[in-house]
C-alpha positions in Angstrom: -30.3 -119.6 12.9 -32.5 -117.7 15.4 -34.7 -114.8 14.3 -34.9 -111.8 16.7 -38.3 -110.9 18.2 -40.5 -108.1 17.1 -39.0 -104.7 17.7 -40.3 -103.3 21.1 -38.0 -100.8 22.7 -38.7 -99.7 26.3 -40.5 -96.4 26.7 -38.0 -93.5 27.3 -38.1 -89.9 28.2 -35.3 -88.5 26.1 -33.7 -85.7 28.1 -30.2 -86.1 26.9 -28.2 -84.1 24.3 -30.1 -85.8 21.5 -32.0 -87.3 20.0 -35.0 -85.6 21.6 -38.5 -86.9 21.9 -40.3 -87.0 18.5 -43.8 -85.5 18.2 -46.5 -88.1 17.4 -47.4 -86.2 14.3 -43.9 -86.6 13.0 -44.0 -90.4 13.7 -47.3 -90.6 11.8 -45.8 -88.7 8.8 -43.0 -91.4 8.7 -45.7 -94.1 8.1 -46.8 -92.3 4.9 -46.3 -94.5 1.8 -43.3 -93.8 -0.3 -43.2 -92.0 -3.6 -40.2 -91.8 -5.9 -37.6 -89.2 -5.2 -38.2 -87.7 -8.7 -42.0 -88.0 -8.5 -43.6 -84.7 -9.3 -45.5 -84.8 -5.9 -42.3 -85.4 -4.0 -40.7 -82.4 -5.8 -43.5 -80.2 -4.4 -42.8 -81.6 -0.9 -39.1 -80.7 -1.4 -40.1 -77.1 -2.3 -42.3 -76.9 0.8 -39.5 -78.2 3.0 -37.0 -75.8 1.7 -39.4 -72.8 2.1 -40.1 -73.8 5.8 -36.4 -74.2 6.4 -35.8 -70.7 5.2 -38.4 -69.4 7.6 -36.8 -71.3 10.6 -33.3 -70.2 9.6 -34.7 -66.7 8.9 -33.0 -66.4 5.6 -33.8 -65.8 1.9 -30.9 -68.0 0.8 -31.8 -69.9 -2.3 -29.4 -72.7 -1.4 -31.2 -74.0 1.7 -32.0 -77.7 2.0 -31.5 -80.8 4.2 -28.3 -82.8 3.5 -28.8 -86.6 3.5 -26.9 -87.4 6.7 -26.7 -86.4 10.4 -25.5 -83.0 11.8 -21.8 -84.0 11.3 -22.5 -84.4 7.6 -23.8 -80.9 7.6 -20.5 -79.8 9.2 -18.5 -81.6 6.6 -20.7 -80.3 3.8 -20.0 -76.7 4.8 -16.3 -77.1 5.4 -15.3 -79.1 2.3 -17.3 -76.9 0.0 -15.9 -73.6 1.2 -12.3 -74.8 1.8 -9.7 -76.2 -0.6 -6.0 -76.9 -0.3 -4.0 -73.8 0.2 -6.8 -71.9 1.9 -6.6 -70.6 5.5 -9.4 -71.4 8.1 -9.8 -70.3 11.7 -11.9 -72.5 14.0 -13.1 -71.4 17.4 -12.7 -74.2 20.0 -14.4 -74.2 23.4 -15.8 -77.7 23.4 -16.0 -81.0 21.6 -17.7 -79.7 18.5 -15.2 -77.0 17.8 -12.6 -79.7 18.1 -14.6 -81.8 15.6 -14.8 -78.9 13.1 -11.0 -78.5 13.4 -10.5 -82.2 12.6 -12.9 -82.0 9.6 -11.1 -78.8 8.3 -7.6 -80.3 8.6 -8.6 -83.2 6.4 -9.7 -80.8 3.7 -6.2 -79.5 3.3 -6.2 -75.9 4.4 -3.9 -74.2 7.0 -6.1 -74.4 10.1 -5.6 -72.0 13.0 -7.5 -72.6 16.3 -8.5 -69.9 18.7 -9.5 -71.3 22.1 -11.5 -70.5 25.2 -11.9 -72.6 28.4 -14.8 -75.1 28.2 -18.0 -73.4 29.2 -16.9 -69.9 28.2 -17.6 -68.0 24.9 -15.6 -65.8 22.5 -15.8 -62.1 22.3 -15.4 -59.9 19.2 -12.1 -58.4 20.3 -10.4 -61.8 20.5 -11.8 -62.8 17.1 -10.8 -59.5 15.5 -7.2 -60.1 16.6 -7.0 -63.5 15.0 -8.8 -62.4 11.8 -6.4 -59.5 11.4 -3.4 -61.8 11.9 -4.5 -64.8 9.8 -6.8 -63.3 7.2 -8.6 -66.6 6.7 -11.0 -67.5 4.0 -13.4 -69.0 6.6 -14.0 -68.6 10.3 -16.0 -71.5 11.9 -17.8 -71.2 15.3 -20.3 -73.2 17.3 -23.5 -71.3 18.2 -24.7 -73.9 20.8 -21.8 -76.0 22.1 -23.5 -79.3 23.0 -20.7 -80.6 25.1 -20.7 -77.6 27.5 -24.1 -75.9 27.3 -22.4 -72.6 26.2 -24.5 -70.2 24.1 -22.2 -68.2 21.8 -23.4 -64.6 20.9 -23.2 -64.0 17.2 -24.4 -60.4 16.7 -21.7 -58.4 15.0 -19.5 -61.4 14.0 -20.7 -61.5 10.4 -19.8 -57.9 9.6 -16.5 -58.3 11.4 -15.6 -61.4 9.3 -16.6 -59.5 6.1 -14.4 -56.6 7.0 -11.5 -59.1 6.5 -13.2 -60.8 3.4 -13.7 -63.9 5.6 -16.7 -66.2 5.3 -18.6 -66.9 8.5 -19.5 -70.6 9.1 -21.8 -71.4 12.0 -22.8 -74.7 13.7 -26.5 -74.5 14.8 -27.0 -78.2 15.4 -28.4 -77.7 18.9 -29.7 -74.1 18.5 -32.0 -74.2 15.5 -35.7 -73.9 16.6 -34.7 -73.7 20.3 -33.1 -70.2 20.4 -33.1 -67.4 17.7 -31.0 -68.2 14.6 -30.8 -65.1 12.4 -28.9 -66.2 9.3 -29.5 -63.1 7.2 -29.6 -60.5 10.0 -26.3 -61.8 11.4 -24.7 -62.1 7.9 -23.9 -65.8 8.3 -22.5 -67.3 5.1 -22.8 -71.0 5.8 -24.8 -72.7 8.5 -25.7 -76.3 9.3 -27.9 -78.0 11.8 -29.4 -81.4 12.7 -32.9 -82.7 12.8 -32.8 -84.6 16.1 -32.4 -81.7 18.6 -34.9 -78.8 18.8 -36.7 -79.8 15.6 -37.7 -83.0 17.4 -37.3 -85.1 14.3 -35.4 -88.4 14.0 -31.7 -88.1 13.2 -30.7 -88.5 9.5 -30.9 -85.1 7.9 -28.7 -82.0 8.3 -30.3 -78.7 7.2 -27.8 -76.3 5.6 -27.9 -72.9 4.1 -25.4 -71.0 2.0 -25.4 -67.2 1.4 -24.9 -65.8 -2.1 -21.4 -64.9 -1.0 -20.7 -68.5 -0.1 -22.2 -69.8 -3.3 -19.9 -67.5 -5.3 -16.9 -68.9 -3.3 -18.0 -72.5 -4.1 -18.4 -71.7 -7.8 -14.9 -70.1 -7.9 -13.1 -73.2 -6.6 -10.0 -74.2 -8.4 -10.2 -77.8 -7.3 -13.1 -80.3 -7.0 -14.8 -80.6 -3.7 -13.1 -83.3 -1.6 -16.4 -85.3 -1.2 -18.4 -86.4 -4.2 -21.5 -87.1 -2.1 -21.5 -83.7 -0.4 -20.4 -81.6 -3.4 -22.8 -78.6 -3.6 -21.9 -77.9 -7.2 -23.8 -81.2 -7.9 -26.3 -81.5 -5.0 -27.7 -78.0 -5.5 -28.8 -79.1 -9.0 -31.1 -81.7 -7.4 -32.5 -79.3 -4.8 -32.6 -76.5 -7.4 -34.9 -75.9 -10.4 -33.1 -78.6 -12.5 -34.0 -81.5 -10.2 -31.0 -83.2 -11.7 -30.5 -86.7 -10.2 -27.7 -86.9 -7.7 -28.6 -89.6 -5.2 -31.8 -91.2 -3.9 -33.1 -88.9 -1.2 -34.2 -90.4 2.2 -37.9 -89.8 1.4 -39.3 -90.9 4.8 -36.9 -88.6 6.6 -38.0 -85.7 4.5 -41.6 -86.5 5.3 -40.6 -86.3 8.9 -38.7 -83.0 8.6 -41.6 -81.4 6.7 -44.0 -82.3 9.5 -41.6 -81.2 12.2 -41.1 -77.8 10.5 -44.9 -77.4 10.2 -45.1 -77.9 14.0 -42.4 -75.3 14.6 -44.1 -72.7 12.4 -47.6 -73.5 13.8 -46.3 -72.8 17.3 -44.4 -69.7 16.2 -40.7 -69.2 16.6 -41.0 -66.6 19.3 -43.5 -68.7 21.3 -41.2 -71.7 20.9 -38.2 -69.8 22.2 -40.1 -68.5 25.2 -41.3 -72.1 26.0 -37.7 -73.4 26.0 -36.5 -70.5 28.2 -39.3 -70.9 30.7 -38.7 -74.7 31.1 -34.9 -74.0 31.4 -35.6 -71.4 34.2 -37.7 -73.9 36.1 -35.1 -76.6 35.8 -32.3 -74.3 36.8 -34.2 -73.2 39.9 -34.9 -76.8 40.8 -31.3 -77.9 40.3 -30.1 -74.9 42.4 -32.4 -76.0 45.2 -30.6 -79.4 45.0 -27.2 -77.7 45.2 -26.4 -78.3 41.5 -24.8 -75.5 39.4 -24.1 -75.0 35.7 -20.9 -75.7 33.8 -21.4 -72.8 31.3 -20.7 -69.2 32.3 -23.6 -67.3 33.7 -25.4 -65.3 31.0 -24.3 -67.8 28.3 -26.3 -70.9 29.3 -28.3 -72.6 26.7 -32.0 -73.1 27.6 -32.3 -76.3 25.6 -29.1 -78.0 26.7 -28.3 -77.8 30.4 -24.7 -78.9 31.3 -24.6 -79.1 35.1 -21.9 -80.1 37.5 -22.2 -83.4 39.2 -22.5 -82.7 43.0 -20.1 -84.1 45.5 -21.0 -87.6 46.6 -22.9 -88.5 43.4 -21.5 -90.9 40.9 -22.0 -90.1 37.2 -22.7 -93.5 35.8 -24.7 -94.8 38.9 -27.1 -91.9 38.6 -27.6 -92.1 34.9 -28.2 -95.9 35.1 -30.8 -95.5 37.8 -32.6 -92.7 36.0 -32.8 -94.9 32.9 -33.5 -98.2 34.6 -36.1 -97.1 37.2 -37.6 -94.0 35.6 -37.0 -94.4 31.9 -35.2 -91.1 31.7 -32.2 -90.6 29.5 -29.7 -87.8 30.2 -26.2 -87.4 28.9 -22.8 -87.7 30.5 -19.9 -85.3 29.9 -17.6 -85.4 26.9 -13.9 -84.6 26.6 -12.7 -82.3 29.4 -16.1 -82.7 31.1 -16.3 -86.5 31.1 -17.4 -87.6 34.6 -17.8 -84.0 35.7 -21.1 -82.9 34.2 -24.5 -84.2 33.3 -26.1 -82.9 30.1 -29.9 -82.5 30.4 -31.7 -81.7 27.2 -35.1 -79.9 27.1 -35.3 -79.8 23.3 -38.3 -79.3 21.1 -41.2 -81.7 22.0 -39.3 -82.7 25.2 -39.3 -79.2 26.6 -42.4 -79.5 28.8 -43.1 -78.8 32.5 -44.0 -82.4 33.1 -40.6 -83.5 32.0 -38.9 -80.9 34.2 -40.8 -82.0 37.3 -40.4 -85.7 36.6 -36.7 -85.3 36.2 -36.2 -83.3 39.3 -38.2 -85.7 41.4 -36.3 -88.7 40.0 -32.9 -87.1 40.4 -33.7 -86.3 44.0 -34.3 -90.0 44.7 -31.1 -91.0 42.9 -29.0 -88.5 44.9 -30.6 -89.5 48.3 -29.9 -93.2 47.5 -26.2 -92.3 47.2 -26.1 -90.4 50.5 -26.2 -86.9 49.0 -28.1 -84.6 51.4 -30.8 -82.6 49.7 -33.8 -80.8 51.1 -36.8 -83.2 50.5 -38.9 -82.0 47.6 -36.9 -78.8 47.2 -36.2 -79.2 43.5 -39.8 -79.7 42.4 -41.0 -76.9 44.8 -38.5 -74.4 43.3 -39.5 -75.3 39.7 -43.2 -74.9 40.6 -42.5 -71.5 42.0 -41.1 -70.5 38.6 -44.1 -71.9 36.8 -46.5 -70.2 39.2 -44.7 -66.9 38.6 
């Protein structure tokens, strides 16, 4: 029997759709010795983590904490706690993660209605008003930042519209939290989930969630048990609440990491962080335009932190991504679903959203394109990005 060698992964610049590069302070926090998940000192860390999550979500919701699981566990947590057999749910689908929410909802037993837009486009309030009026659902689910298309969904006004029809608003913020504004209370969002590995620049493994008092009331009025024992908020909230009632062994090291990542976000300041993401996006967009590369998402609705761009004629998807990874250590993502083989997904999330990464990527991409015979003006991408930074 052979024993593998010491773990020594190659250096990477993570510019894909996630995970993103992790800040050195977060990695250091993960090396902190463990304490027990019911240790009084750890309970204090839990309180601190919850408080910082509320600040980043911009909410006063008492039931705000990280679920032990990735972002998809956060999606499932919100759906299965709010929905039970016999309910009606509407899911907005304009990409892979709207499709995933639909699949999760259908497994929970409600009547699910989908409302759709072409990939790369977003929903308007008039379209959603029509379906709310017709279906009268208990829950409407929508993706704020569609990771498969780079589309940025406006949410202002949607909460009051849902409440007009006594519908709960459920929002996916996996790729948006800490990269663009997320205003849970101001937008009247009832349930929201995210992931740690995107703009929080933390390793994957936790899914921050938050439930409004209206959502908590709906959970407490359930006639049937929550489909998932592990994700049942009627029990898990007792561990994260004042009781600290044992439910499962929390991933202590992951919570250390999230606590430090949240400290970094709040030290930088949310508005400053949003501006940083936007500036690097603008520089990247200018550089890509100079190389003849456009965006898949509609103009005016393009995420700063997740740039889904169309593969130019003459370039091969896999060839380009393999060369970027093998020669430059740069990871970007390929397309999913309808966009498979048609787009690249370039993440500038959290700690990875830096000018040096933008300029490195543009220079490396130019080499990859030229090697495939794609004609681009030499140095044009880097020069265009530098003009944005100079301005």
